[in-house]
C-alpha positions in Angstrom: 1.7 -63.9 95.9 -1.3 -62.2 97.2 -5.0 -63.0 97.4 -7.4 -61.0 95.3 -11.2 -61.0 95.5 -13.0 -63.5 93.4 -14.3 -61.3 90.6 -13.3 -63.2 87.4 -12.2 -66.7 86.5 -10.3 -68.3 83.7 -11.9 -70.0 80.8 -14.6 -67.7 79.5 -14.3 -68.8 75.9 -17.4 -70.1 74.1 -16.3 -73.7 74.0 -18.0 -77.0 74.5 -17.7 -78.9 77.8 -15.8 -81.7 76.0 -13.0 -79.3 74.9 -12.7 -77.1 78.0 -8.9 -77.4 78.3 -6.5 -74.5 78.5 -3.6 -75.0 76.2 0.1 -75.1 77.1 2.0 -71.9 76.1 4.4 -73.8 73.7 1.6 -75.6 72.0 0.6 -72.4 70.2 3.4 -73.2 67.8 1.6 -76.4 66.8 -1.8 -74.8 66.3 -0.7 -71.5 64.7 2.9 -71.9 63.5 5.1 -68.8 63.5 2.2 -66.6 64.6 1.5 -68.9 67.5 5.2 -68.7 68.4 5.1 -64.9 68.4 2.0 -64.9 70.6 3.6 -67.3 73.1 6.8 -65.1 73.2 4.8 -62.0 73.7 2.9 -63.6 76.6 6.3 -64.3 78.3 7.9 -61.0 77.4 4.9 -59.1 78.9 4.4 -61.2 82.0 5.7 -58.5 84.4 3.5 -55.8 82.9 0.3 -57.3 84.4 1.2 -59.8 87.2 -2.4 -59.8 88.3 -3.2 -61.7 85.1 -1.1 -64.6 86.3 -2.9 -67.0 88.7 -2.2 -70.3 90.4 -3.6 -73.3 88.5 -5.1 -75.4 91.2 -4.7 -79.2 90.9 -8.1 -80.4 92.0 -8.8 -84.1 92.5 -12.5 -84.6 91.6 -14.2 -82.8 88.7 -17.8 -82.0 89.6 -20.7 -80.1 88.0 -23.4 -78.5 90.1 -26.1 -75.9 89.8 -29.8 -75.7 89.0 -31.8 -77.1 86.1 -34.5 -75.0 84.4 -37.0 -76.1 87.1 -34.7 -74.7 89.8 -33.8 -78.1 91.2 -30.3 -78.4 92.6 -28.1 -80.8 90.6 -24.8 -82.2 91.8 -22.9 -84.8 89.7 -19.6 -85.5 88.0 -18.6 -85.0 84.4 -19.6 -88.6 83.4 -23.0 -88.2 85.1 -23.7 -84.8 83.5 -23.4 -86.2 79.9 -24.7 -89.7 80.7 -26.8 -91.3 77.9 -28.0 -94.6 79.4 -29.2 -93.2 82.7 -30.1 -89.9 84.4 -26.8 -88.8 85.9 -27.9 -85.3 86.9 -28.7 -86.4 90.5 -30.9 -84.2 92.7 -30.1 -85.8 96.1 -27.2 -87.4 97.9 -28.5 -90.9 98.0 -29.0 -91.0 94.2 -25.5 -89.6 93.7 -24.0 -92.3 95.9 -26.0 -95.0 94.1 -24.8 -93.8 90.7 -21.2 -93.8 91.7 -21.4 -97.3 93.4 -23.2 -98.6 90.4 -20.0 -98.1 88.3 -18.1 -100.6 90.4 -18.1 -103.4 87.8 -14.9 -104.9 89.3 -15.8 -106.5 92.6 -12.3 -106.0 94.0 -12.8 -102.2 93.6 -16.3 -102.1 95.2 -15.0 -100.8 98.5 -13.1 -98.0 96.9 -16.2 -96.9 95.0 -18.2 -97.0 98.3 -15.7 -94.8 100.1 -15.7 -92.3 97.2 -19.5 -92.4 97.0 -19.7 -91.6 100.7 -17.3 -88.7 100.4 -19.4 -87.2 97.5 -22.6 -87.7 99.5 -21.0 -85.9 102.5 -20.4 -82.7 100.5 -23.8 -82.7 98.7 -25.8 -80.8 101.4 -22.9 -78.3 102.0 -22.6 -77.4 98.3 -26.4 -77.4 97.9 -27.0 -75.0 100.8 -24.3 -72.6 99.6 -25.5 -72.5 96.0 -27.8 -69.4 95.2 -31.4 -70.1 94.6 -31.5 -67.9 91.5 -28.6 -69.6 89.7 -29.3 -70.4 86.1 -27.1 -73.2 84.8 -24.1 -75.0 86.3 -20.5 -74.6 87.4 -17.6 -76.8 86.4 -15.4 -77.2 89.4 -12.8 -79.3 91.1 -12.9 -80.3 94.8 -9.8 -79.3 96.7 -10.7 -80.8 100.0 -13.7 -82.8 101.4 -13.1 -81.7 105.0 -11.2 -78.9 106.6 -7.4 -79.3 106.0 -4.9 -80.2 108.7 -3.3 -77.2 110.4 0.4 -77.7 110.9 3.0 -75.1 112.0 0.6 -72.3 111.3 -0.3 -73.4 107.8 -3.2 -75.4 106.3 -2.0 -78.3 104.1 -4.1 -80.3 101.6 -3.2 -82.6 98.7 -6.2 -83.0 96.3 -4.2 -84.9 93.6 -0.4 -84.8 93.2 0.3 -81.3 94.4 0.5 -80.5 98.1 -0.8 -76.9 99.0 0.3 -75.0 102.1 -1.7 -71.9 103.1 -0.7 -69.5 105.9 -3.4 -69.7 108.5 -3.2 -65.9 109.2 -3.6 -65.0 105.5 -6.9 -63.9 104.0 -7.4 -67.3 102.4 -6.2 -69.2 105.5 -8.9 -67.4 107.6 -11.5 -68.5 105.1 -10.3 -72.1 105.2 -10.6 -72.0 109.0 -14.4 -71.4 108.7 -14.9 -73.9 105.9 -15.7 -77.6 105.6 -15.3 -78.1 101.8 -13.1 -76.3 99.3 -13.6 -76.1 95.6 -12.2 -74.2 92.7 -14.6 -73.1 89.9 -13.4 -73.2 86.3 -16.4 -72.1 84.2 -20.2 -71.8 84.0 -22.1 -73.9 81.5 -25.7 -74.1 80.3 -28.1 -77.0 80.0 -26.3 -78.2 76.8 -22.8 -78.0 78.4 -21.7 -74.9 76.5 -19.5 -72.4 78.4 -21.2 -69.1 79.2 -20.0 -65.9 80.8 -20.1 -65.8 84.6 -21.2 -62.9 86.8 -18.7 -61.0 88.9 -20.5 -62.0 92.0 -21.2 -65.7 92.1 -23.5 -65.2 95.1 -22.5 -68.3 97.2 -23.9 -68.3 100.7 -22.3 -69.0 104.1 -18.7 -70.0 105.0 -18.8 -73.8 105.0 -18.2 -74.0 101.3 -15.1 -72.1 100.3 -15.0 -71.2 96.6 -11.2 -70.6 96.4 -10.5 -67.3 94.6 -7.7 -66.7 92.1 -4.4 -66.2 93.8 -2.1 -63.9 91.8 1.6 -63.4 91.8 3.0 -60.1 93.0 6.8 -60.3 92.6 8.3 -59.7 89.1 10.3 -62.5 87.4 13.8 -62.1 85.8 13.3 -62.6 82.1 16.3 -63.8 80.0 15.7 -61.2 77.3 18.7 -62.4 75.3 17.2 -65.8 75.1 13.8 -64.5 74.1 15.3 -62.2 71.4 17.2 -65.2 70.0 14.1 -67.3 69.7 12.2 -64.3 68.1 15.0 -63.9 65.6 15.0 -67.6 64.8 11.2 -67.6 64.3 11.5 -64.6 61.9 14.2 -66.4 59.9 12.3 -69.7 59.7 8.6 -68.5 59.7 8.0 -69.5 56.1 9.4 -73.0 56.6 7.5 -73.6 59.8 4.2 -72.4 58.3 4.7 -74.6 55.3 5.0 -77.7 57.5 1.6 -76.7 59.1 -0.1 -75.6 55.9 -3.7 -76.6 56.4 -4.6 -76.6 52.7 -1.7 -78.9 51.8 -2.5 -81.2 54.7 -6.2 -81.3 53.9 -5.4 -82.2 50.3 -3.3 -85.1 51.6 -6.2 -86.1 53.9 -4.0 -85.4 57.0 -5.9 -82.4 58.3 -5.3 -83.6 61.9 -1.5 -83.3 61.6 -1.3 -80.7 64.4 -3.3 -83.0 66.7 -1.0 -85.9 65.9 2.0 -83.7 66.8 0.2 -82.7 70.1 -0.4 -86.4 70.9 3.3 -87.1 70.2 4.3 -84.3 72.6 2.2 -85.8 75.4 3.8 -89.2 74.7 7.1 -87.5 75.6 6.1 -86.3 79.0 7.2 -89.5 80.9 10.6 -89.3 79.3 11.2 -85.7 80.4 10.4 -84.0 77.0 13.9 -84.8 75.6 14.9 -84.9 72.0 11.6 -83.5 70.7 11.1 -84.2 67.0 14.0 -86.5 66.6 12.1 -89.7 67.4 8.8 -88.5 65.9 8.9 -90.9 62.9 9.8 -93.8 65.2 6.9 -93.0 67.5 4.5 -92.5 64.6 5.3 -95.9 63.0 5.7 -98.0 66.1 3.5 -96.6 68.9 0.9 -94.2 67.5 -2.7 -95.1 66.6 -2.3 -93.4 63.2 -3.3 -95.7 60.3 -0.5 -97.2 58.2 -1.7 -95.4 55.1 -1.6 -92.0 56.9 1.8 -92.9 58.5 3.3 -93.2 55.0 2.0 -89.9 53.9 3.3 -88.1 57.0 6.8 -89.7 56.8 7.1 -88.5 53.2 5.8 -85.1 54.1 8.3 -84.7 56.9 11.1 -85.7 54.6 10.0 -83.1 52.1 9.8 -80.4 54.7 12.6 -81.4 57.0 14.0 -77.9 57.5 10.7 -76.5 58.6 9.9 -79.6 60.7 13.2 -79.3 62.6 12.7 -75.5 63.0 9.3 -76.0 64.5 10.7 -78.3 67.2 13.6 -75.9 67.9 11.2 -73.1 68.5 8.9 -75.3 70.6 11.7 -76.4 72.8 13.1 -72.9 73.1 9.8 -71.5 74.3 9.4 -74.4 76.7 12.8 -73.8 78.2 12.1 -70.1 78.7 8.7 -70.9 80.2 10.1 -73.4 82.6 12.6 -70.8 83.9 9.7 -68.4 84.6 7.7 -71.2 86.4 10.8 -72.1 88.6 11.0 -68.4 89.7 7.3 -68.2 90.5 7.5 -71.5 92.4 10.2 -70.3 94.7 8.7 -66.9 95.6 7.8 -66.6 99.3 4.0 -66.5 99.5 0.9 -67.1 101.5 0.1 -70.0 99.2 2.9 -72.4 98.2 2.8 -75.7 96.3 5.1 -78.7 96.2 5.4 -82.1 94.5 7.2 -84.8 96.5 8.5 -82.1 98.8 10.0 -80.1 96.0 8.8 -76.6 95.2 6.3 -76.5 92.3 2.7 -77.2 91.6 0.4 -77.7 88.6 1.6 -74.3 87.3 0.0 -71.0 86.4 -2.6 -69.5 84.1 -2.0 -66.2 82.1 -4.9 -64.2 80.8 -4.0 -63.0 77.3 -5.7 -61.5 74.3 -5.9 -65.0 72.9 -7.6 -66.3 76.0 -6.2 -68.2 79.0 -2.9 -70.0 78.5 -1.3 -72.3 81.1 2.3 -72.4 82.2 3.0 -76.0 83.3 6.3 -77.8 83.6 5.6 -80.9 81.6 8.7 -82.6 82.9 7.6 -81.8 86.4 3.8 -81.8 87.2 2.7 -83.3 84.0 5.1 -86.2 84.3 4.0 -87.0 87.9 0.3 -86.6 87.0 0.6 -88.8 83.9 2.4 -91.5 85.8 -0.3 -91.4 88.6 -3.3 -91.5 86.3 -2.1 -94.0 83.7 
């Protein structure tokens, strides 16, 4: 991997703050059927043609929003504070920010934890404020990577914001910037007063060195693609495209009053993360009728629908699993490349994953049985 200058960032789509997630590559099958499968396969097949479009997906610990309101006042808060209804959570000073966070400690046993967190947030307030340009219009959505300069060990800076441990060579471009910094953040997008994502300028204009706005880190070494595997999946998609698209037919599902079928499938997939994503589709009906929050009336409709379209339903999951396997192979290769920046989980190579910029927008490559499983278990 190599460091490139911070000129662009992921997530420039015109979406609301509440739905700012980047989707998994294989999930395109759920949203767009055979066309989504083809888009996902094209993204994998073409990955070596533009490696600079593949960047590390940083696993930040605290989601924050900061910037300037229409009056030019500096605002620093978290996601809950930014959209708060019962109080003004768009705090303009460190003391109000700390008080807001500590005020959420309804459980007395957790009051000390809230106090510690509040003090950490207060400590970075003036650093981020002084670095933020005076002429900024709007706010940045970001994650904090470290609240104080990371530990230097064996010539590398190490920090662990959440579940991923990052190691950065001290003599690299990024390492030299870390050496001058006190706080590290990664910016995801810019939003306006209403929380809608807007385009960002090439030059963000941050001042000084104490706040490090971590730039995208791209991969530089090609990966070995299993073209035979990809061709087999493409052939299977072509043979079963009609059946797959029939299962996801929006008009039929709307007429059945099950227009959220794709979202239900997505929820089911996430329920499989802790079990390693095994046997996808085979236990869907069991999950639907015993675990899901779907109403009994809708459950019955879906079970009948799946039975009527069993060929397409099974084909959908075979394609989904095939794309996931091919994607995980690419991730494993990227994780094991020698680089200035490396990531690990429980001392094993691998991080949150990567983001690919495509014609359909940013797509994430994340090993759901790796990072997602650990992250889900930690944050349950």
